[in-house]
N, C-alpha and C positions, 0 to 999 in steps of 0.2 A: 339840698333845700331844707336844711335843718331849721326847726322852729326856734323861737326865741323864748325868753322867760315869760311866765304866764301874765296875761293882761291883768290889770288891777281890778277891773270891773266890767260889767256887761256893756256899759256905754262904749268902752274902747273896742270891744269885740264887734258891736253893732257898726261902729264907724268903719272898721276895716272891711267888713263884708258888704256894707252899703257902697263902699268906694270901688269895689272890684268891677271891672268891665265885663259885662255879661258874655258868657259862652266863649271866652278865650280858653285855650287848652294848652297844657304843658305836660311833659313826661319825664320820668326818672327810670333808668334802666340799670339794674344791678347785674354785672357781668362777671363770668369766671375767667381768671387768669390761669392758664394751664401750662405745665412743663412741656416744652416743644417735643421732647422725646417720649415721655411716659404718658402725657395727657392727664396726669394727676394735678390737683390744685397746686399752684406755685405761689408761695407767700411773698410775692415781690411787688405788691401794690405801691408801697412808698417809692421804690426805685422807678417804676413806670410813671408815677405821678410827677416825680422830679423831672423826668424827661419832657413832660408836657408843659413845663415852664409857667406854671401858675394859671393855666387856662381854666376859667371858672366853670366850664362845662363838665369837668372831670373832678371827682372827689373820692376820698377814702370812705369806707364803711367799716363795720366791726371786723369781719374776717380779713386776714392779710392776703388772701387769695381772691379778693374781690375789688373791682373798681366800678364806680357808678358814673353813668352819663346823665346829666341833668340839663334839660333844655328849657329855656324860658318860654313864657306864654306866647302862643301864636293864634291867629284867627281860624286856622284850619289844620286838620290832621294831615292833609296832603303836604302842607308846608313843613310840618314837623317831620314827616317821613324823609324829605330831602335833607333836612338838618341832621336827622339821626343817621342816615347813610354816610354823610360826610364825617360825623363824629366817630362812627365805627371805623372808617378808613384811617382816620388820624390816630385812633387808639391802637390799631394794628401796627401802624408804622412806628409809633413810639415804643411799642412792646417788642420790637424785633430783637431777637437774640436772648430775650428774657422770658417771654411767654407767648403763647397763642391764645386767642380769645374764643369763647363759646357762650351760648345763651340757653339756659333752661332753669327750672325752678330749684333743682338740686343737682350736684355733681353725681354722675352715675356710680362711681366706685371709690371716691375719696374716703378716708377714715372718717368715722362719725364725728370725731372731734378734730379741730384744726387750730392753727395759730391765729392769734388776734393781733390787730394793729396796736402800736403804742400810742399813748396820749391819755390825758386825764379822763376824758369822757369814757373811752373804751376800757381803761383800767378800772374805773369805778363800776362799770357794768360787770366786768369779769369778777371783781371782788364780791359783788352782791350775789351774782347768779352762778358763779363757779362753773362746774362742768356743763350746766345748761347753756351758759353763754358760749362756751367753746363748741357747742353742738349747733349753734345758729349759722350753719353754712348754707344759708337759704338765699334765694335770688328772686326778687320780686320785680314786677313791672308796674310802676305807679303812674296813674293818670290824674292830673289836676284839672278840674273844670271850675271856672268861675260862674256862679249863678247870677250874681248881681242883686243886691238887696238882702239885708240881714234876715228878715222874716221869711222871705222866699227861700233863702239858702237852708234854713232849718227845716222847712217843709220838704224840700227836695232831699235833704239828708235822711230824714225819717222814711221817706218813700224809697230811696235807693237801697235801704237795708233789705227790702223784699227781693231785690234783683241780684244781690251779691252771689248767690249760688248759680244763677244763670251765667254770669261773667266767669265765675270760677270753673264751671264745666267747660265752657268754650275755650278758656285759656289754659286748661290743665296741661302741664308739660314737665312732670316730674315723677315718672313711674319707677325710676331706679334710685336706690340709696344704699351706701355702704357696701357696694358690690353685689347687690341683689335686686331682682325684680320684685318690688313690694306687693304687686297685685293692685296697687292704687293707680288711679289716673294722675293724682298729685299727692305725694307723701309730704310735701312742704308744710301744709297746715298742721300735720301731726308733730313735726319738729318745732314749728313756731309756737304751738300751744303749750309747750313746756314753760314758756314765759308768762307772766301775768299780763292782763290787758291786751290779749290777742283774740283773734277770731271775730265772732259776731259782735258788732258794736252795740252799745245800749242806745235806746231812744233818748233824745235830748228834748226836754219839755220846753226849755227857754234858754236864752243866752244868760240870764241870771243864774239858772241852775247849772249851766256848764261852767260859768266863771267860778261858782262856788266849788264845783268838783276840782277844777284846776288849783284853786287855793288850798283845798283840803289835801290834795296830792303833794303840794309843796310844803305845807305845814307838817305833814306827817313824815316827810322824807321819803315816802314811797315813790313819788313821781316828781322829780325836781322840775320838770317842765313839760310842755305839750308834746315835745319830740318823743317822750316815752308813753304817750297815749297810742299804743301800738295796734289798735284794732284795725280790721280790714277796710274800714272807712272812717275818716275823721275830718272835721273842719280844720283848716290850716290857718292859724291866726296870724301868721306872718304875711300870707299872700291873699287871704280872703277867698280861698278856693275850697272845694271839696276834694279830698285826696282819696282816690280809690286805690287800695293797696292789696286787693284780692288776686289780681292776675299773676301767674307765674311769668318770669322772663321768657321771652320767645326766642326761637332759634334764628329767625331772620327778621329783617326790617319789614318785609311785607306782612308777616304775621303780627308783629308788634303794632304796626299802624292799623291793621284790621281791628285789633282789640281796642285800640284807642278810639277808632271811629265809632264802634258800637257804644262805648262808654259815653262819648261826646253826644251822640244822638239820643241816648237814653236820658241824659240830664236835660236835653232840650225838650224832650217829650214830657218829663216829669215837672218841668216848670209850668207847663200848661195843665197837666193832669196829675197832681200829687195825690198820694193816698197814704193811709197810716192805720194803725190800730190792730195789727196782727201780733200775737204773742211771739217773743223772740224765739222760744223753743221750737215753734213750727218752722221758722226760717232755718234754724240750726239743723233740723232734720234734713232739709234739702241741702244744706252745706255739707253734711256728712256724705250724702249721695254723690255730690259733685266731686269730692275728694276721692272717694272710694271707687266709684264706677264711671265717673265722667260722662261722656256721651252715651255710654251703654246703659245708663241708669234710668230710674223712674222717679220723678219728683211727685210730691203731693201738692195739689192745689191749696194755696194758703188759706183760702176761705172755706171751700167745700170739703177738702181732704181727698178729692177724687184723684186717683193716680193718672199721671201723664208722662209719657216717654220724654226723656230729656231732649232728644232731637226734635220731637214734635213741639215741645215748649219753646225751644230756641228758634225754630222756623217761624212760629207764630209771633214771637217777640220781634224778630228781624222784619217781618212783614209790617208790624206796627211802626218800626223805627225808620224804615226806608225813606219816607218823605222827609224826615228830619235830617237824615244823612245827606240827602240830595241838596237840601237847603243850605247845609253847612259846607258844601263843596267837597264831600268825602265819598262820592259814589264809587270810585274805583276801590279804595280799601274796604268799603262796606261790602262790595260784591265779593271781594276776597274772603271776608268773614263768612259769607254764606257757604263757601266751599269748605271752611273749617268745621262746619256743623257735620259734614260727612267724615272728615279726618282732621283732628286737631293735632297739636304738637305731641301729646302723649301717645296717641295711636300711631303716628308716623314714626316717632322715635323707637317705639317698641318693635314695629315691623322692620325698620331699617337695621336694627341691632340684632334681631333674632335672639332676644333675651341675653345678649352678651354685653355687660355694662361697659367693658373697654371699647368695644366697637361703637357703643352709643356715644362715648366721649369723642372718639375720632370723627364720627359722623357730624356731631354738633360743631366741632371746630372747622370741619370742611365747609359747612354751610354758613359760617358766620358772616361772610361778605357776599352771600348770594343776593344778587340784585342791586348791589351797591356800586 
């Protein structure tokens, strides 16, 4: 779902976001291609993609050991879950003899730098960012939700910034990196932050202000288009959606759809009750806790500063969101998300692997088609 060239003006942006059908939801899932014997990253993405015969659900990304599943908008996360299971099965079949598949935010033991895909876009990124680009062996699960209405979309965007650490903690699934247990629930943000325009997104005051930011990026040569606005949340000017980029890729379809169900319900709630006005640095403090400690951490209330256990915060949030999830037809994946508050991907992976990164990779590959 790559973005296009920057819109010329705020009027174009407004028209795109006004036209979006409210509360449709789509997903993008970045997946690891692993050597069938060693379970190291296998740089065979172009070969696998060729076998898929031009199917638009599958596409390359920067690392040669990664393929992405991109599903078009649906009315429910439950519908997307069935589509994702089918896409995973087809990807496994196409990869036979070349690679096995796995899902997590980082590969547990691959070298810190890896091979990049060929192509003008990727080569331009590698020229500019060098070793930092080759270290972006990161795997995200991205959820697109249409708000419907340009002004309403910006209000929800600014309110969603508050909740990015909540989603990050629930979806944390990257405790291992470069053959070591990092001690983090998700080390992926640490790797991603080597690039500019990562992490906590800035508030957007108006479509006019954002259009000028995009023009500034293009004129300066620093950001040729919106596809390099890499923050953990962004408006998507090609689709008129808000794209949540904070979750790690999940091991199973059930975990992925649970995260999508929470994100979908959260947007529905914020359409009715948006809020704004908290300094970004406060949210960034909770972002650090989500990455470092995950479910075991303690957030600070963004208004009062009072400490609150992450699990307590997530339980309270899910209580608020449950009626919205039910209205959106996502009760089953939402119920699964409640179970993830007790044990998310990071904690289950660490327990299963007993701090052995190679065992972690094997365990992830074994679970890839679980429930499919």
